[in-house]
C-alpha positions, 0 to 999 in steps of 0.5 A, spaced: 239 724 521 240 718 524 240 711 520 239 705 524 245 701 521 246 696 527 246 689 525 241 684 528 241 676 527 237 677 520 242 683 517 241 690 517 234 693 519 230 692 513 230 699 510 237 699 510 238 692 508 233 694 502 237 700 500 243 696 500 240 691 495 238 696 491 245 699 490 248 692 489 243 691 483 244 698 480 252 697 481 251 690 478 247 692 472 252 698 471 258 693 471 255 687 467 259 686 461 255 687 455 256 681 451 250 677 450 249 670 448 247 667 441 240 664 440 242 657 437 240 650 434 244 645 433 242 639 428 246 632 427 245 628 421 249 623 418 254 628 414 255 634 419 253 638 425 249 644 423 249 650 427 243 655 426 244 662 430 239 668 430 243 674 429 237 679 427 239 686 424 246 684 423 250 682 416 255 678 415 260 683 415 258 684 423 260 677 424 266 673 426 267 666 426 274 663 428 277 656 431 281 657 437 284 650 439 278 645 440 273 651 440 269 654 434 267 661 436 262 666 433 262 673 435 258 679 433 258 686 434 252 691 433 252 698 433 246 702 432 245 709 431 238 713 431 236 720 429 229 723 429 228 730 428 222 734 429 220 741 430 224 744 436 228 738 438 232 732 436 233 725 439 239 721 437 240 714 440 246 710 440 247 703 442 253 698 442 253 691 444 256 684 442 254 677 442 259 671 443 258 663 443 263 658 443 262 650 441 267 645 443 269 641 437 271 634 438 275 629 434 269 627 430 269 634 427 273 636 420 275 643 422 278 644 415 272 643 412 267 648 416 263 653 412 258 658 414 253 662 410 248 668 413 242 670 410 237 675 413 240 675 420 240 667 420 247 664 420 248 657 418 255 654 420 256 647 417 261 642 421 262 636 416 264 630 420 271 627 420 272 620 417 271 615 423 278 613 426 280 606 425 283 601 429 289 597 427 294 592 429 302 594 430 307 589 428 312 588 433 319 587 430 
């Protein structure tokens, strides 16, 4: 069997080109990281910043919040296992994945007073604003 793989000005012949594209997509899909981003809303008022994140199906034991240098990091791990039994067969499916989102904390954030609560798959992170920096004169002696 002969496959035309000679390159022309527009790449390989169309059928081979399409096959390579399909193969590349399959490898990319297989090799991609299973980390997903978290859907998030951020609201600012006079006292704080409020980050609201949707994590459906997760409980607070599945979620970790940390501060790494100047970043607030929210991570979550999900593991699901489903089993269905019928007369002659059993179906069992497993899913594992993770979510991750990070936010830069600037000098207006009070890192020591950050609080979080979670209810019915909705995570609220309260980041209080720090006292504003004041200017002052330094006397030269």
